[in-house]
N, C-alpha and C positions, 0 to 999 in steps of 0.2 A: 504494500500500500504506500501512497505518497507520504513524505515526511510531514510532521506537524506544522501548522501554519502559525504565524505570529499575529494575524488579524482575522476577524470573523469572515469578512467578504472582501477579497481582493478587488481593487478598482478595475473596471473595464469600461471603455467608452462604447456604448451600444451604437451599432450602425443603423441608421434610418432605412427602413425598407419601403419608403414611399415612392420610389422611382417608378414602380410598376402599378399604375392606377387603372389599367384596363380591367374590365370586368365582363369578359365574354360569357355568353351562355351556351355551353356545349357539354357533351358527355360521351358515353360509350356507344359502341356501334350496334347496328340493328341485330336483333337476335337471330335472324335467319342466316347470318354469316357462318359459314362452316369453318372447320379448323384450317383448311387451306383457303386463303383469300380468293375471291372470284376474280376472273381475268379482267372484268370491266372496272375493278377497283385498283388495278395496278398503277404504280406511280407514273405520272407524266414524265417522259424524258429518259427513263431507263436508270441504270445502276448508278447510285450516288450522285445524281445530277444536282448541280448548283451547290455542291458542298461548300465551296469557297465563299458563297454569298450569304450563308446562314449566320445570323447574329442572335445571341441570347440576350434579350433586353436586361440591362442592369448588371450583367456579368463583368467582373473585373478581369477574369482570364477565361479563355475557352480554347479547346483544341478539337477540331473536327476530323475524324478519320473515316475513310472508306473501308469497310470490312466485308469479307466474304461470308462471315458468320457472326450474327449478333448474339446468339445464345452462348451459354457457357461451353458448349461443344467446341466453340472457336475462340471465345474471349479469354479463356484461361491461357491458352497457348500464345495468343497475341498480346497478352498483358493488358487487356481492356476490362478486366475484373480482378478481384482479389478474393481467392477462396477462403482466406481467413475471415473475411467479412460475413460469410454465410455458413461457415463450418458449424456443424451441430444442430442445424435447424430443420433438416429434412431426413427422411429415411435413406439409408445408403443405396438402396436399389431404385430410387426414384428415377424414372427414365429421363434422359436429356433429349429434347427435340433438336432437330437440325434443319438446315435449309432456309435460313433467314438472312440474306445479305442486306446491307444497308449502311447507314451513317450512324456513327456514335460520336456524341459531343460530350466531352468531359470539361469541367471548369469549376469556378467558384465565384460566389458573390462577395462583395466587400464585407469583411469581418475582421475582428481584432484578436480572436482566439485561434490557437494553433495546434489543436489536439489531433487533427486528421493528418496522417502522414502519407496517405495514398499519393502516388506520383512524385513522392519526395517534395511535395508542395508545402507541407507543414502549415496548412491553412484550412480553417473550417468554412462552413457553408459551401462545401463541395457538392456537386450534382452530377448526374449522368442523364443524358437524353438519348434515346435510341429511336431511329427513324427507319423502319424497314422499307425496302424497295417496293414491296407489294403490300400496300396499305389498305386496311379495311374501313378507314374513315374515323377510327376511334383513337382515344388517348387514355392511358392509365397513368395515374399519379399516385406516388407512394412515399411514405416516410418509413424509416427503418425501425425494427424492433430493438429492445434493450437500449444500449448506448453504442450501437454498431454504426458502421459507415455506409456509404451510399450503395454499395453492391450487396448488402445483406439479403435483399429479397431476390437476388438473381436466380437462384435455383427454385425457390418455392413459388415465385410469382412471375418474374420477368420472362424466363424461358418460355413459359406456357402462353402468356398473352402475346408475346412477340410472334410465336408460331401461328397464332390466330390472326395476325396482321395488325395488331395495335401498335401505335407509337407508345413509348414508355418513358417515364421520367421519375427519378428518385433523388432524394436529398438526404444528406447526413444529419439534418435537423439543426445544424449550426454549432453543435458541440458533441464530442464523442468521448468514449473511454470511461474508466471507472472514477475518474476525478472530474467528470463533467460539471459537478457542482461548483467548481472554481470559476466558472464562466458567469459573468454578470456582476452587478453591484448590489442587488437586493435579493433576499430570499425569493425564490420562484422565477428569477430572471431566465435561468438556463432552460427551464421547462417551457416558459412562455415563448421563448425564441423558437422552440420546435414548431409551434403553431404558425408563427410568422413565416418561417422558412418554407413550409408546405404551401402556404398561400402564395408566397413570392414565386415559387417554382411553378405552380399551376398556371399562373398568369403568363410567365415567361414561356413555358412549354407550349401553350396555346399559340403564341405568336410564332414560335419556331416551326410548329406544325404547319401553320398557314404559309410561312415562307417556303417550306419544302414542297408542299403539295398544292399550293395555289388556292387553298380554301381552308377555313378553320375546321377543327374536328366536329363531326356531326354529333358525337356523344363523348362525354368525359366521365370516367369512373375513378373514384378514390378507393384504394384498398390497402390493407396492411395488417400485420399481426402484432399482438401484444401492445407495446407503446405505439406501434404503427396503427393498430386498431383504434386506440384512443384518438389518434390524429384524424382518422376518418370521421369519428363521431363529432369531434370539435369542428372540423371543416363543414360538415353538413348542418351543424347548429349555427355557425357564425358566417359562413360564406357559401350558402347553398346556390348562389347565382353562378358559381364556377363549375358546378357538377350536375350531372343528371341522376346520380345515385352513388352508393358506396357499399362495399362489402367489408365488414369489420370482423377480423379473425381474432377472437379472444382479447378484445381491447381492455386496457387498464381503466378502471373507474376512479376518477378523482372527484370527490364530493365533499364540500366544505364541512358538512355535519357528519360525514362518514356514512357508510363504510368507505375506506380507502386503504391503500397498503399500510399506512401508519397505524391503522386500527387492528388489522388482523395478522400482521407479521410478528409483533411483540409477543402475543400469546404462544406462537409456535416456538419462539426462542426461549420462553420461560418453561414450557411444558415438555417439549420434545426430549431434552436430555434425561428427565426423570422417567419418561415413558421408555426410552431406549435402554436405560439402566436396569429395568425390570425391578421386581421386588416390591416392597411397600411403596405405595404412592403411584405405581405405574398405571393402574387402571383409572385412577382419578385424573392423572395427567392425560391419558388417552381421551377421556370424556371431555376434558377441557379443550383439547384439540378439536374434537368434533363440534363442540359448542362454538368455537371460533370460526368454523366454516370448513374445516378440512374433513371431507366426507368419510364415513365408515366405508371400509374396503379400499381406501387409498393408502393404507399404512405401508405397503411395500414400496411406495415412492418417497416416503418421508426421509429415509437416510440420505438419499441423493440430494434432496432439496435442502436438507439441513447443511450438508457439506458444501453445496455449490451456490444456492440461491438465497435462502431466507435471511441469513445474517448479513451478507453483503448488500442485498437489496434494501433492507431496512436501514442500514447505516448510511449509505450514500444518498438515498432519497430523503431521509431525515435530515442529513447535513444540508441538502439543498433548500429544504423548506423550514428547518428549525435549527440553524447552526449554533444558537446559543445554548442548546441543551447540554452540550459537552464542552462549553467554553472554547478554549484555544485548540483542543484536541481535533485532529483532522479525521472526521468521519468515525468517531467513536473508537471503542476497543473491541476488536474481533473476538467473538465467542466468550464474552464476559459472563460471569455467573451473576444471577439475580442478587441484588444487594450491593454489587460493586458500584461505587459512585458513578453517576452519569452512564449507567449501563443501558443499552438499547433494549435489553430483555425486559427492563422495568418501564419502558416508555409508555406513557398514557396520553394519547392525543387529546382526549376530552379535557384533560387538566392543564393543557399548555396554554400560554397567554394568547390573547386575542390576535396579536400580530401573526402568530403561526397560522391561525385559521384564515386570516386575511391573505396570507401567502398562498394557501391552498385555493382560496376563492378566486385568485387570479387565473388559475388553470382549470377550474372546476367545470364540470359538465352540467347541463340543465335538462337534457332530454328533448329540447325544443328543436328537433331536426326539421329541415325544410325540404328535403328530398328523400326518396326511398332509400332505406337502409336494410341490409341483411346482416344479422349478427350471428356468429358461430362461437360456441365455447364447449370444451370437453367436460363431461361430468366428473372426470378424475383430474381436473386441473388443480394442483396443490401449490402453485405459485400465486395465482389469482383465483381463489376458490369461487366457483360459480355462484354460490349463494350470496357471496359478498361482492360480486361484480356484475355480470351480465343479467342475472335475475333482477337485481336492483335497477340496473339501467333500463331494462325493458319496462319495468313498472314506472320509472320516471317518464319515459316516452308516452306511455298510456295516460298518465295523470296530466301531462301537458297537452293532451288532446291530439297527439300526433300518432296514435296507435295504428292508424291505417297506413302509415308510411313505414312500418317496421315489420320484419319477419325475423323471429328469433328461434334458432335451432340449437338445442343442446345435443352434442354428439356423444352418444353413450360410449364410454371407455376411451374417450379422447383425453389427452393431457396437454400441458402447455407447450412442450417441445416435442416435435414429431420424431426426433432422433431416438428418443427413449423407447419407441416401438421396436427398434432393433434389439434392445436389451430385454424387453418384456413382450415378445410377440404373442404370447398366449393371453395376456391381460390387457393390452392396449390396442387401439386402432389409430392409424394416422388421420389427421384432419385435412391434409392437403387435398385429397380428392373431394372432400366435402366443400372446401373452398371453391374448387373448380365448378362443382355442381351449383353452388350458390351464385357464382359469377354468371353462369349460363342462365340461371333463373332471373338474375338481375337484367340481363340483356332482353329477355322476353318482357319483363315488367316495364322497362323504360321505353321499349318499342311499342307498347300497347298491345302486345300479343298474348297477354294472360298474366294474371297475378300468381306469385308463388303460393304453394300451400301454406295454410295457417301454421304458425309457430308450434313446435312440438319437440319431443325428444326423438332423435333419429336413432333407432335401435341398431345395435350391432347384429348382423345376421348370424345366427347360431352356427350355420354350416359354412360360413365364408372362410376361405383360406387366406394366407398372408398376401399372396399376389392379387387376389380379388379386392381385398380391402385397400390395397395401395392404388388401385385404379378406379374404384367404383364407390359411390356414396349417394344412392338415390334419396332425394329429399322427400319423396312422397311417403 
């Protein structure tokens, strides 16, 4: 972890994002488009036409390259992606599509933080825009999960939508890495910048698409997983004019009064060690975990999440939103025992000062979406428990009077990270094919060709083998 700091929030001059005031109304493509784009949708002018004339509005730096392959089947070898960005997010046997030539634009917007080392630029607010030669008329915009960089969705999302003919744009959200909380002047600045950067990129990408194809996108869809799913929700609440719909893959719920990660992670840190030790108190600790939202039957996932996710996630997000809790200490004390001074296992969000709640309020969701949204979350998600996340958000949408714009599917035996399916193939199912089924359902929805089925739990077929579960997830 980084060394201790000598001040609570390092100074940073925030860059104004106002240069892009265009507010086009576009979204994703007609649902009738097949996996291979139709011939009449082919790009005017042929392979990589007008590459030198493309300009990303507001970019401080950009580099446009003509590639024979825009999917990871080619970009890994050509250096136009970084496998470290997406490592661990998908099952190892997920097929990689091929046959997508076109233009890739890498670059960055003005920013003063330097956590993103891709291209040796050491500059944040990096983005990637991919423009396939055979375009289906649509644009997909995405923010990344966790604190990853702009290529994090390349395997899970970009490869597949590019093969379908979509233009694709992704951002690093303006800060990356485990010390992202050092970006900004006030608590919540780093997270608030995530939302700004997605809006900035959506506007810029629409302009670039119009430059390349001589017309704006017919449809634009926002999609992303985890923190990227949170960004989809926020965009549809705050900038619905930029999109026609969104697919939210287990988005993080930030809610001022809770629940939010700062309310359900501390109980896991307090109780899991007692449960894992066995003996006296283990059963009570297990029940306390269940009460905090970690579902019965998910216990086999707890050791991994305790080792990898719970402690780190609590400390770095708490440091971003409540840095005074541990004084000058940099993001708390890893794996501290309850009772240790300023231990995150003892953190109680409800008891923290009003300033902390105001910091969360700056990034909080309301449920007031303005365009169609499909939400997916696994029933065995033990990083963002379903009962503390998407169940609550779906209720928020309904209470705001927007229930007709939402379809919420719980994926039975899905968990937060699809790569864990490789470790527990008999207990888990991947969500990636469910995301693809939801994407197709969204195409039908925004094209006026039928609404998706009502929200429900998508059951795991009892007789489905691993290969079938990797490629099929009927929502009906």
